[in-house]
N, C-alpha and C positions, 0 to 999 in steps of 0.2 A: 571290601573295596575292590576285589578284583571284578565282581559283579556289577559294580558303577562304572568300572573302565569299560567292560566289555558293553556294557549299555552305551556308553559315549560312542564307541568303535562303530557299534551299529548304526548310528546316525550320520556318520561320516561318509562323504562322497569316494568314490575310487580315488580321485587325485588327493584328497586328504589322506586316504589309507597309504597312498604310495608314498606322500612326503613323511607320514608318521614310520614307515618303513625306512626309508632312506636315512631318517636321522636316528633311529635304533641301529641301524648298520653302522654308520659314523661314530656312534658311542661304543658299540660293541669293537669295532677296530681300536679304537682311541684307548679303551681299557686292554685289549689284548697287546698292543704295543707297550702300554706303561707296564704291563705283567712280564712281557720279555726283558723290558728296560731293568725291571727290578731282579729279574733272575740272572741278568749279565753282571749286574751289580753286584750281586751275592756272590756268584761264582769269582768275581775278581777280588772282592773281600777276601772270599776264603784262600786265594792262592797268594795274595800280599801277606795276608797273616802267616800262611805257612812259609812263606819267603822270608819274612822277617823273624820267624822264630829259627828258621836254618841259620840265617845271617850271625845269629847271637851266638854262635859255635866257631865262626870263621875268624881268622884275620883280619884286622881293619882294613888293609888295601883291598882285600877282597870284597868286604860289604862296600865300600863306595863303588866299586865297579859294579856290581849287581844294584846298588840303588839307582847309579845313572842308568843304567839300562831299563830298571822300572820305570824310573821318570820318563825317559824318552817312550816307551812303551805306551804309557797312559797320556804323555801329549799327543802321538800318533793317533791312539784311539779317539781323543777328543775332537781332532780335525776331521777324522773320518765320520764321527757322528754330527758335526757342525755341517760338514757337506752335504750329509743324509738329508737334514732338515732346511737345507739351503742358506745355512748362515756364513758359508765363506766365499 
C-alpha cells in the first residue's frame, strides 16, 4: 500500500505535492490540537474528581462554596475556549 502511494506521489507535480503537504500539515495540526484538548480535559477530570472526593469529607456549607467556585472556573474556561475558536 505504501509503495502504491509512493508511486502516485512520484507522478504528482510540484504544486500538487505542495498542496498535499499543506493538507497533511493541517491534519497534523488538527490532531495535535485535539490531543492537547483531550489531555486538558483529562487533567480537569482528575482535578474535579479529586476535589469532589475531598468535598465528601467537608461540611455542607464548604461544599457549596467550592462547587460554586468550580462552576465559575468551568464557565470561564468555556468562554476562553469559545473566544479562541472565534465563537463569542
